[in-house]
C-alpha positions as CSV (number, residue, x, y, z in Angstrom):
1,M,-4.9,-21.6,-13.9
2,S,-3.0,-20.4,-17.0
3,V,-1.8,-23.3,-19.1
4,R,0.6,-21.0,-20.9
5,A,1.8,-18.5,-17.5
6,V,3.0,-21.4,-16.2
7,S,4.8,-23.3,-18.2
8,W,6.3,-19.3,-18.7
9,A,7.1,-19.3,-14.9
10,Y,8.9,-23.0,-15.3
11,G,11.0,-21.7,-18.2
12,L,12.5,-18.4,-15.9
13,N,15.5,-19.0,-13.9
14,L,14.8,-16.4,-11.4
15,G,17.6,-17.7,-8.8
16,S,15.5,-18.2,-5.6
17,M,13.1,-20.7,-5.2
18,T,10.9,-18.8,-3.1
19,Q,10.5,-16.0,-5.8
20,K,9.3,-19.9,-8.1
21,A,7.5,-20.7,-6.1
22,V,5.2,-17.7,-5.6
23,L,5.3,-17.0,-9.0
24,L,4.2,-20.3,-9.8
25,Y,1.8,-20.1,-8.0
26,L,0.6,-16.7,-9.0
27,A,0.3,-18.6,-12.2
28,Y,-1.2,-21.3,-11.7
29,R,-4.4,-19.3,-9.8
30,A,-4.1,-16.8,-13.3
31,R,-7.2,-16.3,-15.4
32,E,-6.2,-17.6,-18.6
33,E,-8.1,-14.3,-20.5
34,D,-5.9,-11.8,-18.7
35,N,-3.4,-13.3,-16.8
36,C,-4.3,-11.9,-13.8
37,A,-4.5,-12.9,-10.1
38,W,-5.6,-11.7,-6.9
39,P,-5.1,-14.5,-3.9
40,S,-4.0,-13.3,-0.9
41,V,-0.9,-13.1,0.9
42,N,-2.5,-15.7,3.6
43,L,-3.2,-17.7,0.7
44,I,0.0,-18.1,-1.1
45,Q,1.4,-18.2,2.1
46,V,-0.5,-22.0,3.2
47,E,-0.1,-23.3,-0.1
48,T,3.7,-22.6,-0.8
49,E,4.4,-23.2,3.3
50,L,6.1,-19.8,2.9
51,S,6.4,-17.4,6.2
52,E,4.3,-14.3,4.9
53,R,7.5,-12.5,4.9
54,A,8.7,-14.4,2.6
55,V,5.7,-14.2,0.7
56,R,5.8,-10.4,0.7
57,K,9.3,-10.3,-0.4
58,A,9.2,-12.5,-3.3
59,L,5.8,-10.6,-4.7
60,R,8.2,-6.8,-4.6
61,E,11.4,-8.6,-6.2
62,L,9.1,-10.1,-8.8
63,R,7.3,-6.9,-8.7
64,D,10.9,-5.3,-9.1
65,K,12.0,-7.7,-11.9
66,G,9.3,-6.6,-14.2
67,L,7.3,-10.1,-14.1
68,I,4.2,-9.2,-12.3
69,A,2.8,-5.5,-12.0
70,L,-0.9,-4.3,-10.2
71,G,-3.7,-5.1,-11.8
72,D,-6.8,-4.1,-12.2
73,Q,-8.2,-4.1,-8.5
74,N,-11.6,-4.2,-8.7
75,L,-10.9,-7.8,-10.1
76,A,-11.0,-8.3,-6.7
77,A,-14.0,-6.7,-5.6
78,G,-17.1,-9.3,-5.7
79,H,-17.4,-12.5,-4.5
80,G,-19.0,-15.7,-6.1
81,N,-22.4,-14.8,-4.5
82,G,-22.4,-11.1,-5.8
83,D,-21.4,-9.2,-2.4
84,I,-18.6,-6.9,-2.8
85,V,-15.4,-7.0,-1.0
86,P,-14.5,-3.7,0.6
87,A,-11.9,-2.0,-0.6
88,N,-9.4,-2.0,2.8
89,R,-10.1,-6.6,2.6
90,R,-9.3,-7.1,-0.9
91,P,-5.9,-8.4,-2.2
92,K,-4.0,-7.4,-4.8
93,V,-4.6,-8.3,-8.6
94,W,-1.0,-9.0,-9.7
95,I,-0.5,-9.4,-14.0
96,L,1.6,-12.0,-15.1
97,R,3.9,-9.9,-17.8
98,L,4.3,-13.0,-20.3
99,D,6.7,-11.0,-22.2
100,H,9.1,-10.4,-19.7
101,S,12.1,-12.6,-19.0
102,G,13.2,-11.7,-15.7
103,K,16.7,-10.4,-16.9
104,A,18.3,-7.1,-15.9
105,D,17.8,-4.8,-19.1
106,R,21.7,-3.6,-19.7
107,S,21.6,-1.4,-22.7
């Protein structure tokens, strides 16, 4: 868990409790050293009690706001037991963009 990422996520005003729940879950799952997380959509759905559609929409909106971005997809390649997860079965790796406030750039 990245304490910095969780604090950042709590401090944002997103205007959507769905986006907030998904972002907080990603922050909770993020690694401290690189702010990357790769829970599957199904796991996010189960843990947040949101529908699959709501989770996918929230991820898209968070990405559009610049709060998350695709990370190094190779991070999701390995199981803890040394097995390799096939590329078509890996969850997406997300980087939490702690330098963004989520507000649109008006310049």
